[in-house]
C-alpha positions in Angstrom: 30.8 7.5 16.3 31.1 10.3 18.8 27.5 11.2 19.3 26.2 12.1 22.8 23.2 10.4 24.4 20.3 12.0 26.1 20.0 11.3 29.8 16.3 11.9 30.2 14.0 11.7 27.2 10.9 12.2 29.4 11.3 16.0 29.1 10.5 15.7 25.4 7.4 14.8 23.5 8.0 11.4 21.8 6.3 10.8 18.5 5.2 7.2 18.0 1.7 7.5 16.3 2.9 6.8 12.8 0.6 5.2 10.2 1.6 1.8 8.6 2.8 2.7 5.1 3.4 -1.0 4.2 0.0 -2.2 5.2 -1.8 0.7 3.6 0.1 0.3 0.3 -1.3 -3.2 -0.1 -4.8 -2.2 1.0 -4.7 0.5 -1.7 -3.6 -2.0 -4.3 -6.4 -4.3 -3.4 -9.0 -1.5 -3.4 -8.0 -0.4 -6.9 -8.0 -4.0 -8.1 -11.6 -4.5 -7.1 -13.0 -1.1 -8.3 -13.1 1.3 -11.2 -11.8 4.6 -9.7 -12.0 7.7 -11.9 -9.8 10.6 -11.0 -10.9 14.2 -10.9 -11.3 15.9 -14.3 -9.6 19.1 -13.2 -7.3 18.3 -10.3 -6.6 14.6 -11.2 -7.2 13.7 -7.5 -9.1 10.7 -6.1 -12.8 11.6 -5.7 -14.2 12.3 -2.2 -16.3 9.0 -2.1 -13.3 6.8 -2.8 -11.1 9.0 -0.6 -13.6 8.5 2.3 -13.6 4.7 1.9 -9.8 4.6 1.7 -9.5 6.8 4.8 -11.6 4.3 6.7 -9.3 1.4 5.6 -6.0 3.2 6.2 -4.1 3.5 9.5 -3.9 7.3 9.7 -6.3 8.3 12.4 -6.8 11.8 11.0 -7.5 10.8 7.4 -11.3 10.5 7.7 -11.7 13.9 9.4 -9.4 15.4 6.8 -11.5 14.0 3.9 -14.7 15.4 5.4 -13.3 18.8 5.9 -11.1 19.2 2.7 -12.4 16.5 0.3 -9.0 14.7 0.4 -6.5 13.4 2.8 -2.7 13.9 2.5 -2.1 10.3 3.7 -4.3 8.9 0.9 -2.5 11.0 -1.6 0.8 9.8 -0.2 -0.1 6.1 -0.6 -1.6 6.8 -4.0 1.6 8.4 -5.3 3.8 5.7 -3.8 1.8 2.9 -5.4 2.1 4.7 -8.8 5.9 5.1 -8.4 6.2 1.4 -7.6 4.3 0.5 -10.7 1.4 -1.1 -8.9 -1.1 1.3 -10.5 -1.1 3.4 -13.6 -3.0 6.6 -14.6 -2.4 9.7 -16.7 -0.4 12.4 -14.9 0.2 14.7 -17.9 -3.3 15.5 -18.9 -4.5 17.3 -22.0 -5.2 20.9 -22.8 -8.8 21.7 -24.0 -7.7 24.5 -26.3 -5.1 27.1 -27.1 -6.3 29.3 -24.3 -6.1 26.5 -21.6 -3.6 27.2 -18.9 -4.2 24.1 -16.9 -4.4 20.4 -18.1 -7.5 18.4 -17.7 -7.9 14.7 -17.2 -11.0 13.3 -18.9 -11.9 9.6 -18.3 -8.7 9.1 -16.2 -9.2 5.8 -14.4 -6.7 4.1 -12.1 -5.5 0.8 -13.6 -4.2 -2.0 -11.4 -1.1 -3.7 -12.7 -1.6 -7.4 -11.6 1.8 -8.5 -12.9 3.7 -5.8 -11.1 1.9 -6.5 -7.8 2.5 -10.3 -8.2 6.2 -9.6 -8.8 6.4 -7.4 -5.7 4.5 -9.8 -3.4 6.5 -12.8 -4.6 9.7 -11.3 -3.3 10.9 -12.0 0.2 10.3 -9.2 2.8 13.9 -7.9 2.6 13.6 -7.4 -1.2 10.1 -5.8 -0.8 11.6 -3.4 1.8 14.4 -2.5 -0.6 11.9 -1.6 -3.3 9.9 0.5 -0.9 13.0 2.3 0.4 14.5 3.0 -3.0 11.2 4.5 -4.2 11.1 6.9 -1.2 14.7 7.8 -1.4 14.5 8.7 -5.1 11.4 10.8 -4.8 11.2 14.5 -4.0 14.3 16.2 -5.3 15.1 19.9 -5.4 12.1 22.1 -4.6 10.3 19.0 -3.3 13.0 18.0 -0.8 12.8 18.1 2.9 14.0 21.7 2.8 10.9 23.0 1.2 8.1 20.5 1.7 6.8 19.4 5.1 7.0 15.7 6.0 3.7 13.9 6.3 4.3 12.8 9.9 6.5 15.8 10.8 6.0 19.0 12.7 8.9 21.2 11.5 8.3 24.3 9.4 10.2 24.4 6.1 12.2 27.1 4.2 10.5 29.4 1.8 10.6 27.7 -1.6 10.8 30.9 -3.7 14.0 30.7 -5.8 14.5 27.0 -5.0 14.7 26.1 -8.7 17.8 28.3 -9.1 21.3 28.3 -7.6 22.9 25.0 -6.5 19.6 23.3 -5.3 18.5 21.7 -8.6 21.9 19.9 -8.9 21.8 18.3 -5.5 21.4 14.5 -5.5 19.1 14.0 -2.5 18.9 10.3 -3.1 22.7 10.0 -2.4 22.4 12.4 0.5 19.6 10.4 2.1 21.5 7.1 1.6 24.6 8.6 3.3 22.6 9.7 6.3 20.8 6.4 6.6 24.2 4.5 6.5 25.4 6.9 9.2 22.4 6.3 11.4 22.8 2.6 11.1 26.1 2.9 12.9 24.5 4.6 15.9 23.7 2.4 18.9 20.2 1.1 18.6 17.5 1.7 21.2 19.3 4.7 22.8 18.1 8.3 22.8 20.8 10.4 21.1 21.3 14.2 20.8 20.4 15.7 17.4 22.7 18.6 18.1 25.5 16.2 18.7 24.8 14.4 15.4 24.9 17.8 13.6 28.2 18.6 15.3 29.7 15.3 14.3 28.7 15.9 10.7 30.2 19.4 10.8 33.5 18.0 12.0 33.7 14.8 10.0 31.4 15.2 6.9 31.0 19.0 6.5 30.3 18.7 2.8 27.8 15.8 2.8 25.0 18.0 1.6 26.7 20.8 -0.4 30.2 20.1 -1.9 33.1 22.3 -1.0 33.1 23.7 -4.5 29.5 23.2 -5.6 28.1 23.4 -9.1 25.4 25.9 -9.9 22.6 25.8 -12.4 23.7 29.1 -13.9 27.2 30.6 -13.8 26.0 33.9 -12.4 24.5 32.1 -9.3 28.0 31.5 -8.0 28.3 35.1 -6.8 25.3 34.6 -4.5 27.1 31.9 -2.5 26.4 28.4 -1.3 23.6 29.3 1.0 21.6 31.7 -1.3 18.7 29.1 -1.5 18.1 29.4 2.2 16.6 32.4 4.0 15.4 32.7 7.6 12.7 35.1 8.6 11.5 36.6 11.9 7.9 35.4 11.3 6.4 32.3 9.7 5.1 34.3 6.8 7.3 37.3 6.4 6.8 38.0 2.7 10.2 39.7 2.1 11.5 40.2 5.6 14.4 37.8 5.3 17.6 37.1 7.2 20.5 36.0 4.9 22.7 33.0 5.8 26.3 33.6 4.8 29.0 31.0 4.5 31.3 33.1 6.8 28.7 32.9 9.6 30.0 30.7 12.4 26.7 28.9 12.7 25.9 28.7 9.0 26.3 24.9 9.0 23.8 24.4 11.8 21.3 26.8 10.2 21.3 25.0 6.9 22.7 21.5 7.1 21.5 21.2 10.7 18.0 22.1 9.7 18.1 19.5 6.9 19.2 16.7 9.4 16.2 17.5 11.6 13.8 17.4 8.8 15.3 14.2 7.3 15.0 12.4 10.7 11.3 13.1 10.9 10.8 12.1 7.2 11.7 8.8 5.6 13.4 7.2 8.6 10.5 7.9 10.9 7.9 6.9 8.3 9.5 3.5 7.9 10.0 3.0 11.6 13.8 3.2 11.4 14.0 5.9 14.0 11.8 7.5 16.7 12.0 11.2 17.1 11.3 13.5 20.1 10.2 17.1 20.0 10.6 19.9 22.5 7.4 20.5 24.4 7.5 24.1 23.4 8.2 25.4 19.9 11.4 27.5 19.8 10.8 31.3 19.4 12.8 33.5 17.1 13.6 32.8 13.5 11.7 30.5 11.1 12.1 27.8 10.2 12.8 26.7 13.8 16.1 25.1 14.7 16.4 22.7 17.6 12.7 21.7 17.8 13.7 18.1 17.3 16.4 17.6 20.1 16.6 13.8 20.2 16.2 10.7 18.1 16.4 6.9 18.7 17.5 4.4 16.0 15.7 1.1 15.7 17.4 -2.2 15.0 15.2 -2.5 12.0 17.3 0.1 10.1 20.5 -2.0 10.1 18.6 -5.2 9.1 16.8 -3.3 6.3 20.0 -1.9 4.8 21.7 -5.3 5.1 18.8 -7.1 3.5 18.3 -9.3 6.6 14.6 -8.7 7.3 13.3 -12.0 8.6 10.4 -13.8 6.9 7.1 -14.1 8.8 6.5 -17.0 11.1 3.2 -18.9 11.4 1.9 -21.2 14.1 -1.4 -23.1 14.2 -2.8 -24.0 17.7 -5.1 -26.9 18.7 -7.9 -24.4 19.0 -7.7 -23.7 15.2 -6.1 -20.3 15.7 -3.3 -19.2 13.4 -0.7 -16.7 14.7 1.4 -14.8 12.2 4.4 -12.8 13.5 6.2 -10.5 11.1 8.4 -7.4 11.4 7.0 -6.1 8.1 3.5 -6.4 6.7 3.3 -10.0 5.2 0.9 -9.2 2.4 1.4 -12.5 0.5 1.0 -14.7 3.6 -2.1 -12.8 4.6 -3.5 -13.2 1.1 -3.0 -17.0 1.3 -4.8 -17.2 4.6 -7.7 -15.0 3.8 -9.7 -17.6 1.8 -9.6 -20.2 4.6 -9.6 -18.1 7.8 -11.4 -15.4 9.7 -9.4 -12.4 10.9 -9.5 -12.1 14.7 -7.1 -9.3 15.4 -4.3 -7.4 13.6 -1.2 -6.0 15.4 2.4 -7.0 15.6 1.0 -10.5 15.8 -2.0 -11.1 13.5 -4.4 -13.7 14.7 -6.7 -15.8 12.4 -9.1 -18.6 13.1 -9.6 -21.5 10.6 -13.1 -21.5 9.3 -14.8 -24.7 8.2 -17.1 -23.2 5.7 -14.3 -21.1 4.2 -12.1 -24.1 3.9 -14.8 -26.1 2.1 -15.6 -23.2 -0.2 -12.0 -22.6 -1.1 -11.4 -26.3 -1.9 -14.6 -26.3 -4.0 -13.4 -23.2 -5.9 -9.9 -24.7 -6.5 -9.8 -28.6 -6.5 -6.0 -28.5 -6.5 -5.9 -26.6 -3.1 -4.5 -28.7 -0.3 -5.1 -26.7 2.8 -3.2 -29.1 5.1 -0.1 -28.9 2.9 -0.4 -25.1 2.6 -0.4 -24.6 6.4 2.4 -27.2 6.9 4.6 -25.4 4.4 4.0 -22.1 6.1 4.1 -23.2 9.8 7.4 -23.5 11.8 5.8 -26.3 13.8 3.8 -29.4 12.9 0.1 -29.0 12.8 -1.8 -30.3 15.8 -3.3 -33.8 15.2 -6.9 -32.6 15.7 -6.4 -29.8 13.3 -4.9 -32.2 10.7 -8.0 -34.5 11.1 -10.5 -31.7 10.9 -9.0 -30.1 7.8 -9.2 -33.5 6.0 -12.9 -33.7 7.0 -13.6 -30.1 6.0 -11.9 -30.5 2.6 -14.0 -33.7 1.9 -17.1 -31.5 2.0 -15.9 -29.4 -0.9 -17.3 -31.4 -3.7 -18.7 -28.9 -6.2 -22.2 -29.0 -7.6 -24.4 -26.6 -9.5 -28.1 -26.1 -8.8 -30.2 -24.8 -11.6 -33.3 -23.0 -10.5 -36.5 -22.7 -12.6 -35.0 -24.8 -15.4 -35.9 -28.0 -17.2 -34.1 -30.9 -18.7 -34.6 -31.3 -22.5 -34.0 -34.4 -24.5 -34.0 -34.2 -28.2 -33.3 -36.5 -31.1 -29.9 -35.5 -32.1 -30.6 -31.8 -31.2 -32.5 -31.2 -34.4 -34.8 -28.8 -32.6 -33.9 -25.1 -32.5 -33.4 -24.5 -28.8 -30.3 -22.2 -28.7 -32.3 -19.2 -27.4 -33.4 -21.3 -24.3 -30.3 -23.3 -23.7 -28.5 -22.7 -20.3 -26.0 -25.5 -20.7 -25.5 -28.4 -23.0 -24.7 -31.6 -21.1 -24.1 -34.0 -24.1 -25.5 -34.2 -27.6 -29.2 -34.3 -27.3 -29.5 -33.3 -23.6 -29.7 -29.6 -22.5 -30.6 -27.6 -19.4 -33.1 -25.0 -20.6 -35.0 -22.0 -19.2 -38.6 -20.9 -19.7 -40.0 -24.4 -20.3 -43.5 -23.2 -21.2 -42.3 -20.8 -23.9 -39.9 -23.5 -25.2 -42.8 -26.0 -25.4 -44.8 -23.6 -27.5 -41.8 -22.9 -29.8 -41.2 -26.6 -30.4 -44.8 -27.1 -31.4 -44.4 -24.2 -33.9 -41.4 -26.0 -35.4 -44.0 -28.9 -36.1 -42.4 -31.1 -33.5 -44.3 -33.2 -31.0 -42.8 -32.4 -27.6 -43.7 -34.4 -24.6 -43.5 -32.7 -21.2 -43.2 -34.7 -18.1 -43.7 -33.0 -14.7 -42.1 -34.7 -11.7 -43.2 -34.1 -8.1 -41.0 -33.5 -5.1 -41.2 -37.0 -3.7 -40.5 -39.1 -6.8 -40.0 -39.1 -10.6 -43.0 -39.5 -12.8 -43.0 -42.6 -15.0 -42.6 -42.1 -18.8 -45.2 -43.2 -21.3 -44.7 -46.7 -22.7 -43.8 -45.7 -26.2 -41.4 -42.7 -25.3 -37.7 -42.8 -25.6 -35.2 -41.5 -23.1 -31.4 -41.6 -22.5 -32.1 -42.2 -18.8 -33.1 -45.6 -17.3 -36.8 -46.1 -16.8 
């Protein structure tokens, strides 16, 4: 590919502060799983209280402030919508109309439901398959009037075209999923790690793939739209909000391709590829003056090696190492949700970055083994680690697991022995051990109830040091 490089990228403002969409997607699924979240009755949005909690969990640094000012955060809405499209959560998006005069739908008792099976299916995939699911969902979303032409990207800075009239002409018939896939394939052929000229990429497309976005003989939604031409959906203006003061873009203009397809390329680069970490983008330090939306404000981009691996399905699985100091190091190119879920019950999180660090915790290991007698912590770590476990860790895990024998302590209860359970004690029973032996509550009330049943209960109180002896003529299932 003949695309020119950029000699000095220091003259641009490089954007790298992107939130982690993969991590936040799994955090959102876990949040919904553990809570009942009711959406707004009128706007069907996440309530401010839940939005505030999610903003604190998520990786977007501006989300908390946005919630406090506006009651919602665009990043929270972005993750919410992505989780729904992936099938991890479900809720009503159609709504109901309160009456014949209602102009807007309402959403009474609309709770977000977590789909445990869908989430298990996703996390059981390897990271390459999970990445494909995520990428497919993003590529298929936002067609026509919701495309990069008319809606700003979450992480982007570029202004968009006026959306009036976007539902007419040729725009509704464009397949933006195919367009985006084409551009991603093209980007994967670029040299990784080098700053490249956006203008040079646009020029390459103009020479080699002029009709990648709009066919040479495009179809129109209505027959009469053909007279308006291929660029009727796009209008420049001398001001950001001109309200009618438009500059038409004609096919015969020498720079028409740059003004339409070129603007789309810029907005595509700062959209899905940047969000997923497939490219880095650089902006001019000063916004271009003149027509809107601006052209040339994103002069350079850099392709990551991750893009080619993602498209080829070669994302490596996470690696895990356990040190002699009981620290667990997890390295992963993508967010390893399943691995982190397996480690959470037995470890304490120390730090989270490109390498996530845990520390094995004695009490957590014992509690996890008590909750699940089939859990073999040593075998779990050995199956995940790329190296053998240190000998001291192996010994300590065996000792910690041995302390996991489960027992139940009953407080303010008594042990009741009856002759074949003829007494009516169901109201006081906490647990039946065997026939004729029960754990019961409220022993004083039970004693009085047994007397009313014309029985002759015998109550024995034991002290803390030793058991009290039973009367000579009493019977018990326990040794004297």
